[in-house]
FITOR-601391 format. One record per residue (C-alpha): x, y, z; residue in three letters. Coordinates in Angstrom, 2 decimals. Layout:
% FITOR-601391
REC       X       Y       Z  aa
REC       X       Y       Z ALA
...
***
This chain:
% FITOR-601391
REC       X       Y       Z  aa
REC    0.00    0.00    0.00 MET
REC    1.29    3.43   -0.93 ARG
REC    2.12    5.48    2.15 ARG
REC    0.82    9.04    2.45 LYS
REC    3.38   11.85    2.80 PRO
REC    4.20   12.92    6.31 ALA
REC    2.09   15.72    7.80 LEU
REC    4.88   18.39    7.74 PRO
REC    5.57   17.68    4.05 ILE
REC    1.90   17.91    3.17 ARG
REC    1.60   21.13    5.15 LEU
REC    4.53   22.65    3.26 ILE
REC    3.01   21.59   -0.07 VAL
REC   -0.38   23.09    0.84 TYR
REC    1.22   26.35    1.98 LEU
REC    3.23   26.52   -1.25 ALA
REC    0.06   25.96   -3.32 ILE
REC   -1.78   28.66   -1.37 ILE
REC    1.13   31.08   -1.85 PHE
REC    1.26   30.46   -5.60 VAL
REC   -2.54   30.82   -5.84 ALA
REC   -2.38   34.18   -4.05 VAL
REC    0.39   35.44   -6.35 ILE
REC   -1.49   34.32   -9.47 ILE
REC   -4.77   35.89   -8.36 ASN
REC   -3.25   39.11   -7.05 LEU
REC   -3.67   41.02  -10.38 PRO
REC   -7.32   39.96  -10.54 PHE
REC   -7.86   41.07   -6.94 PHE
REC   -6.17   44.41   -7.63 TRP
REC   -8.35   44.94  -10.72 MET
REC  -11.49   44.20   -8.69 LEU
REC  -10.47   46.52   -5.84 VAL
REC   -9.46   49.36   -8.17 THR
REC  -12.82   49.18   -9.96 SER
REC  -14.51   50.29   -6.71 PHE
REC  -12.07   53.11   -5.90 LYS
REC  -12.30   56.76   -6.72 THR
REC   -9.72   58.22   -9.11 GLU
REC   -7.78   59.83   -6.23 ASP
REC   -7.87   56.72   -4.05 ALA
REC   -6.46   54.60   -6.90 ALA
REC   -3.16   56.55   -6.80 PHE
REC   -2.59   56.93   -3.07 THR
REC    0.92   56.23   -1.77 ILE
REC    1.32   53.75   -0.19 PRO
REC   -1.39   51.88   -2.15 PRO
REC   -4.36   50.52   -0.22 SER
REC   -5.53   47.00   -0.90 PHE
REC   -9.08   47.79    0.19 LEU
REC  -11.04   50.91   -0.73 PRO
REC  -12.29   53.01    2.16 THR
REC  -15.51   53.67    0.23 ILE
REC  -16.91   51.25   -2.35 PHE
REC  -17.84   53.47   -5.28 ASP
REC  -20.17   51.73   -7.75 PHE
REC  -20.33   54.80   -9.99 ARG
REC  -17.34   53.54  -11.98 ASN
REC  -19.48   50.75  -13.42 PHE
REC  -22.28   53.18  -14.27 VAL
REC  -19.87   55.59  -15.97 LYS
REC  -18.21   52.76  -17.90 ALA
REC  -21.57   51.73  -19.39 PHE
REC  -22.41   55.37  -20.13 GLU
REC  -19.15   56.29  -21.88 LEU
REC  -19.02   53.27  -24.19 ILE
REC  -21.73   50.77  -25.31 PRO
REC  -20.27   48.13  -23.01 LEU
REC  -23.41   45.99  -22.97 ALA
REC  -23.41   45.86  -26.78 ARG
REC  -19.73   44.93  -26.87 TYR
REC  -20.36   42.12  -24.41 ILE
REC  -23.29   40.88  -26.51 GLY
REC  -21.21   40.97  -29.70 ASN
REC  -18.32   39.12  -28.08 THR
REC  -20.64   36.56  -26.50 LEU
REC  -22.26   35.85  -29.87 PHE
REC  -18.93   35.47  -31.69 VAL
REC  -17.24   33.42  -28.94 ALA
REC  -20.17   31.01  -28.54 LEU
REC  -20.59   30.60  -32.31 THR
REC  -16.90   29.86  -32.86 VAL
REC  -16.90   27.45  -29.91 THR
REC  -19.91   25.55  -31.28 LEU
REC  -18.44   25.34  -34.78 LEU
REC  -15.09   24.14  -33.47 GLN
REC  -16.78   21.47  -31.37 LEU
REC  -18.44   20.16  -34.55 ILE
REC  -15.58   20.35  -37.05 PHE
REC  -12.71   19.57  -34.69 ASN
REC  -14.43   16.49  -33.32 SER
REC  -15.22   15.17  -36.81 LEU
REC  -11.64   15.74  -38.01 ALA
REC  -10.17   14.26  -34.84 ALA
REC  -12.35   11.15  -35.12 TYR
REC  -11.26   10.62  -38.70 GLY
REC   -7.58   10.88  -37.77 LEU
REC   -7.93    8.72  -34.66 ALA
REC  -10.16    5.92  -35.85 ARG
REC  -10.34    5.78  -39.66 ILE
REC   -7.26    4.23  -41.27 LYS
REC   -6.36    5.78  -44.62 PHE
REC   -3.19    6.53  -46.52 ARG
REC   -1.52    9.75  -45.42 GLY
REC   -3.35   10.07  -42.10 ALA
REC   -0.12   10.41  -40.11 ASN
REC    1.25   12.95  -42.60 VAL
REC   -1.87   15.08  -42.30 ILE
REC   -1.68   14.90  -38.53 PHE
REC    1.98   15.94  -38.51 MET
REC    1.20   18.89  -40.78 ILE
REC   -1.53   19.95  -38.34 LEU
REC    0.91   19.73  -35.45 ILE
REC    3.40   21.76  -37.48 GLY
REC    0.93   24.61  -37.93 THR
REC    0.86   25.05  -34.14 LEU
REC    4.43   26.34  -34.36 MET
REC    3.48   29.11  -36.84 VAL
REC    2.94   32.44  -35.01 PRO
REC   -0.46   34.06  -35.65 PRO
REC    1.31   37.26  -36.76 GLU
REC    2.70   35.38  -39.78 VAL
REC   -0.76   34.44  -41.07 THR
REC   -2.51   37.69  -40.17 MET
REC   -1.75   39.57  -43.41 VAL
REC   -2.65   36.76  -45.87 PRO
REC   -5.74   35.96  -43.80 LEU
REC   -6.79   39.61  -43.97 TYR
REC   -6.36   39.60  -47.77 VAL
REC   -8.53   36.50  -48.08 ILE
REC  -11.21   37.92  -45.79 VAL
REC  -11.21   41.19  -47.73 LYS
REC  -11.59   39.41  -51.08 GLN
REC  -14.54   37.47  -49.68 LEU
REC  -16.18   40.73  -48.63 GLY
REC  -16.21   39.90  -44.94 PHE
REC  -14.55   43.09  -43.68 ILE
REC  -16.69   44.81  -41.04 ASP
REC  -18.88   41.71  -40.73 LYS
REC  -19.18   39.00  -38.10 TYR
REC  -18.15   36.44  -40.73 GLN
REC  -14.59   37.80  -40.51 ALA
REC  -14.50   36.88  -36.83 LEU
REC  -16.14   33.47  -37.19 ILE
REC  -15.41   31.71  -40.50 ILE
REC  -11.57   31.76  -40.35 PRO
REC  -11.72   30.10  -36.92 PHE
REC  -14.30   27.35  -37.48 MET
REC  -11.62   24.77  -36.68 SER
REC   -8.23   24.75  -35.01 SER
REC   -5.19   22.49  -35.06 ALA
REC   -4.98   22.54  -31.28 PHE
REC   -8.60   21.40  -30.91 GLY
REC   -8.11   18.58  -33.41 ILE
REC   -4.94   17.47  -31.62 PHE
REC   -6.61   17.57  -28.19 LEU
REC   -9.64   15.54  -29.27 LEU
REC   -7.64   13.13  -31.39 ARG
REC   -5.46   12.22  -28.43 GLN
REC   -8.54   11.67  -26.28 PHE
REC  -10.27    9.54  -28.93 PHE
REC   -7.15    7.36  -29.16 MET
REC   -7.62    6.42  -25.52 GLY
REC  -11.18    5.11  -25.98 ILE
REC  -11.19    1.30  -26.21 PRO
REC  -11.64    0.07  -29.78 LYS
REC  -13.66   -2.87  -28.50 GLU
REC  -16.62   -0.55  -27.99 LEU
REC  -16.64    0.38  -31.68 GLU
REC  -16.10   -3.20  -32.79 GLU
REC  -19.09   -4.33  -30.74 ALA
REC  -21.20   -1.54  -32.26 ALA
REC  -20.10   -2.47  -35.80 ILE
REC  -21.13   -6.09  -35.16 ILE
REC  -24.54   -4.78  -34.11 ASP
REC  -24.80   -2.94  -37.45 GLY
REC  -24.02    0.60  -36.32 ALA
REC  -22.65    3.03  -38.90 SER
REC  -19.60    5.26  -38.43 ARG
REC  -21.72    8.32  -37.71 MET
REC  -23.90    6.43  -35.25 LYS
REC  -20.78    5.22  -33.42 ILE
REC  -19.45    8.76  -33.41 PHE
REC  -22.60   10.34  -31.96 PHE
REC  -23.74    7.50  -29.69 ARG
REC  -20.40    6.23  -28.31 ILE
REC  -17.44    8.52  -28.98 ILE
REC  -18.95   11.91  -28.14 LEU
REC  -20.70   10.85  -24.89 PRO
REC  -17.43    9.34  -23.66 LEU
REC  -15.45   12.44  -24.66 SER
REC  -17.28   15.07  -22.63 LYS
REC  -14.20   16.02  -20.54 PRO
REC  -12.13   16.72  -23.67 ALA
REC  -15.01   18.54  -25.37 LEU
REC  -15.56   20.78  -22.34 TYR
REC  -11.82   21.46  -22.14 THR
REC  -11.63   22.47  -25.79 MET
REC  -14.81   24.55  -25.46 ALA
REC  -13.34   26.50  -22.53 LEU
REC  -10.05   27.13  -24.32 TYR
REC  -11.84   28.27  -27.48 THR
REC  -14.33   30.50  -25.68 PHE
REC  -11.60   32.11  -23.59 LEU
REC   -9.34   32.73  -26.61 ALA
REC  -12.04   34.45  -28.65 HIS
REC  -13.45   36.36  -25.68 TRP
REC  -10.02   37.91  -25.13 ASN
REC   -9.23   38.44  -28.83 GLU
REC   -8.02   41.98  -29.47 TYR
REC   -5.79   42.34  -32.54 MET
REC   -7.94   40.56  -35.15 TRP
REC  -11.22   42.39  -34.33 PRO
REC   -9.28   45.67  -34.28 LEU
REC   -8.10   44.97  -37.84 ILE
REC  -11.25   43.64  -39.53 VAL
REC  -14.04   45.50  -37.68 ILE
REC  -14.45   49.26  -38.20 ASN
REC  -18.10   49.63  -37.21 ASP
REC  -18.23   50.51  -33.50 ALA
REC  -21.60   48.75  -33.16 LYS
REC  -20.00   45.41  -34.12 LYS
REC  -16.82   45.74  -32.08 GLN
REC  -15.60   43.26  -29.45 MET
REC  -15.25   43.82  -25.71 ILE
REC  -11.44   43.96  -25.53 GLN
REC  -11.27   46.65  -28.21 VAL
REC  -14.04   48.53  -26.41 GLY
REC  -12.14   48.49  -23.12 ILE
REC   -9.10   50.00  -24.86 SER
REC  -11.16   53.16  -25.48 GLN
REC  -10.49   54.17  -21.88 PHE
REC   -6.85   54.67  -22.90 VAL
REC   -6.06   57.84  -24.84 SER
REC   -2.90   59.66  -25.83 GLY
REC   -3.18   61.95  -22.81 TRP
REC   -4.49   59.81  -19.98 GLU
REC   -5.79   56.43  -18.92 THR
REC   -9.02   56.27  -16.96 GLN
REC   -7.84   53.48  -14.72 TRP
REC  -10.85   53.13  -12.44 THR
REC  -13.27   53.03  -15.37 LEU
REC  -11.04   50.62  -17.26 ARG
REC  -10.84   48.32  -14.25 MET
REC  -14.63   48.46  -13.86 ALA
REC  -15.10   47.53  -17.53 ALA
REC  -12.49   44.75  -17.25 SER
REC  -14.20   43.36  -14.15 THR
REC  -17.49   43.30  -16.03 THR
REC  -15.82   41.53  -18.97 ALA
REC  -14.42   38.82  -16.68 VAL
REC  -17.82   37.84  -15.27 ILE
REC  -19.00   35.74  -18.30 PRO
REC  -15.70   33.81  -18.26 ILE
REC  -16.09   33.01  -14.56 ILE
REC  -19.69   31.88  -15.10 VAL
REC  -18.67   29.70  -18.06 PHE
REC  -15.82   28.12  -16.09 PHE
REC  -18.11   27.53  -13.10 PHE
REC  -20.30   25.22  -15.20 PHE
REC  -17.46   23.28  -16.86 VAL
REC  -14.77   23.23  -14.15 GLN
REC  -15.24   19.57  -13.22 LYS
REC  -15.07   18.34  -16.82 GLN
REC  -12.21   20.79  -17.55 PHE
REC  -10.00   19.40  -14.77 VAL
REC  -10.79   15.84  -15.82 GLU
REC  -10.04   16.63  -19.45 GLY
REC   -6.68   18.22  -18.56 ILE
REC   -5.68   15.13  -16.56 SER
REC   -6.67   12.64  -19.27 ILE
REC   -6.13   14.24  -22.69 SER
REC   -2.83   13.58  -24.38 GLY
REC   -1.72   10.78  -22.05 LEU
REC   -2.36    7.96  -24.48 LYS
REC   -1.23    7.42  -28.04 GLU
***
């Protein structure tokens, strides 16, 4: 039987984890605290970690100065749409690479892995030219269609699918099930941890996207939340309390989304990619 670590060792490990967690969450805590401070209180020396007066007017002003609610709605629509499309296309591609034997499958997979090493800045200009020729500039299509699938999502799901016992599929084939029926009735229900993990990664990436929406969207009514928050920064000053209030508001949907998928996300992280 495996012996548990001694109590002092476990205590040291727990204290180290708590310390690291505090350090990691300190910027988020500072953002939250600053969003409730007045402009003068935000720059007091030495800085105070708790405001003397909780001022909710920063949130009201943030919504008044920019259409923050519209930006959140736009970003929510784009992020959820891209996430749904990637769940569909990535899972289909990953299943084909993991379970269907055909000539060149390994080559295609290696090419996909190779694209992960290409920086996004390299593809930004040619992607913009393609989007412009398709007439998608200043439209939601420019934010959605180029990202309907991703190499990372295909890799993540493919590795998870490889770990599902083949005997389940063989038994289903004997019973007369088709490939698509096996995919929807067996593979996907067993792959919920990996699907939730990929969904969270995708949603988070497109919720925080800044550069691409800034390039392809000119209409302020269609802009994304991160570009909207940058409006609190001008050439002369930065409205820090308002920016922190807007940033705090923008974090709320991510926290809510993670709250619903945290169990499957942790399970997916611990399982995906461990088997070949």
